N, CA, C and O of each residue as an XYZ file, in Angstrom:
160
protein
N       0.845     -1.202      0.000
C       0.000      0.000      0.000
C       0.881      1.253      0.000
O       0.605      2.216     -0.716
N       1.928      1.227      0.801
C       2.817      2.391      0.840
C       3.487      2.582     -0.513
O       3.685      3.710     -0.965
N       3.835      1.474     -1.153
C       4.504      1.571     -2.453
C       3.568      2.208     -3.484
O       3.999      3.031     -4.292
N       2.290      1.827     -3.452
C       1.336      2.411     -4.406
C       1.177      3.906     -4.152
O       1.076      4.697     -5.090
N       1.157      4.288     -2.865
C       1.027      5.715     -2.543
C       2.231      6.482     -3.070
O       2.088      7.577     -3.613
N       3.422      5.905     -2.907
C       4.625      6.572     -3.408
C       4.580      6.685     -4.929
O       4.979      7.705     -5.491
N       4.099      5.643     -5.590
C       4.006      5.695     -7.054
C       3.035      6.792     -7.486
O       3.320      7.543     -8.419
N       1.892      6.883     -6.812
C       0.912      7.912     -7.168
C       1.499      9.300     -6.926
O       1.322     10.204     -7.742
N       2.196      9.467     -5.803
C       2.795     10.768     -5.501
C       3.845     11.133     -6.543
O       3.895     12.274     -7.002
N       4.681     10.171     -6.917
C       5.728     10.461     -7.903
C       5.097     10.807     -9.251
O       5.593     11.684     -9.959
N       4.003     10.122     -9.614
C       3.333     10.425    -10.883
C       2.754     11.836    -10.845
O       2.881     12.587    -11.812
N       2.118     12.195     -9.732
C       1.559     13.539     -9.611
C       2.662     14.589     -9.668
O       2.505     15.631    -10.305
N       3.778     14.311     -9.000
C       4.888     15.265     -9.024
C       5.414     15.419    -10.445
O       5.763     16.524    -10.859
N       5.474     14.325    -11.191
C       5.956     14.404    -12.574
C       5.038     15.269    -13.423
O       5.507     16.079    -14.222
N       3.725     15.099    -13.252
C       2.770     15.904    -14.028
C       2.904     17.373    -13.652
O       2.910     18.246    -14.521
N       3.011     17.644    -12.344
C       3.129     19.034    -11.889
C       4.418     19.654    -12.431
O       4.423     20.805    -12.868
N       5.503     18.892    -12.399
C       6.767     19.430    -12.900
C       6.684     19.688    -14.398
O       7.238     20.674    -14.883
N       5.998     18.815    -15.141
C       5.845     19.035    -16.587
C       5.063     20.322    -16.846
O       5.449     21.126    -17.694
N       3.959     20.517    -16.111
C       3.162     21.731    -16.290
C       3.984     22.960    -15.918
O       3.940     23.975    -16.613
N       4.740     22.866    -14.811
C       5.564     23.995    -14.379
C       6.612     24.312    -15.435
O       6.852     25.478    -15.749
N       7.238     23.270    -15.984
C       8.270     23.478    -17.004
C       7.669     24.140    -18.248
O       8.279     25.041    -18.824
N       6.484     23.700    -18.663
C       5.851     24.303    -19.842
C       5.536     25.770    -19.583
O       5.723     26.610    -20.462
N       5.055     26.084    -18.370
C       4.743     27.480    -18.039
C       6.011     28.326    -18.060
O       6.004     29.441    -18.581
N       7.102     27.802    -17.496
C       8.363     28.547    -17.476
C       8.854     28.785    -18.897
O       9.307     29.882    -19.225
N       8.767     27.759    -19.742
C       9.217     27.913    -21.134
C       8.366     28.955    -21.852
O       8.897     29.770    -22.607
N       7.052     28.942    -21.627
C       6.171     29.911    -22.291
C       6.503     31.331    -21.840
O       6.581     32.242    -22.664
N       6.697     31.521    -20.541
C       7.020     32.862    -20.031
C       8.367     33.313    -20.575
O       8.524     34.468    -20.972
N       9.336     32.411    -20.596
C      10.661     32.769    -21.101
C      10.581     33.143    -22.580
O      11.211     34.108    -23.014
N       9.811     32.383    -23.347
C       9.679     32.678    -24.779
C       9.027     34.046    -24.970
O       9.448     34.821    -25.829
N       8.000     34.344    -24.170
C       7.325     35.634    -24.281
C       8.291     36.763    -23.927
O       8.295     37.811    -24.571
N       9.109     36.539    -22.895
C      10.077     37.558    -22.498
C      11.096     37.775    -23.611
O      11.480     38.910    -23.895
N      11.535     36.687    -24.242
C      12.507     36.809    -25.334
C      11.884     37.590    -26.485
O      12.539     38.445    -27.081
N      10.625     37.302    -26.801
C       9.958     38.018    -27.896
C       9.837     39.497    -27.540
O       9.951     40.358    -28.413
N       9.607     39.793    -26.264
C       9.464     41.190    -25.851
C      10.786     41.942    -25.922
O      10.807     43.108    -26.314
N      11.885     41.300    -25.553
C      13.182     41.993    -25.528
C      13.869     41.947    -26.892
O      14.303     42.976    -27.409
N      13.966     40.752    -27.470
C      14.640     40.522    -28.754
C      16.151     40.676    -28.657
O      16.835     40.504    -29.666
N      16.695     40.987    -27.503
C      18.149     41.124    -27.381
C      18.753     39.947    -26.630
O      19.724     39.342    -27.083
N      18.168     39.624    -25.473
C      18.750     38.579    -24.627
C      18.456     37.186    -25.177
O      17.331     36.924    -25.602
N      19.439     36.292    -25.179
C      19.200     34.915    -25.637
C      18.366     34.118    -24.650
O      17.906     33.024    -24.977
N      18.162     34.645    -23.447
C      17.372     33.901    -22.463
C      15.904     34.142    -22.729
O      15.052     33.611    -22.018
């Protein structure tokens, strides 16, 4: 039972990290489009 809980938690963390990463990439891309100078 504990193992299943850990698996569910790790899966949820993976989904959250994927969503967070996509949001960070979108914000960074928007910032780059706004500045046009910085490579970040």
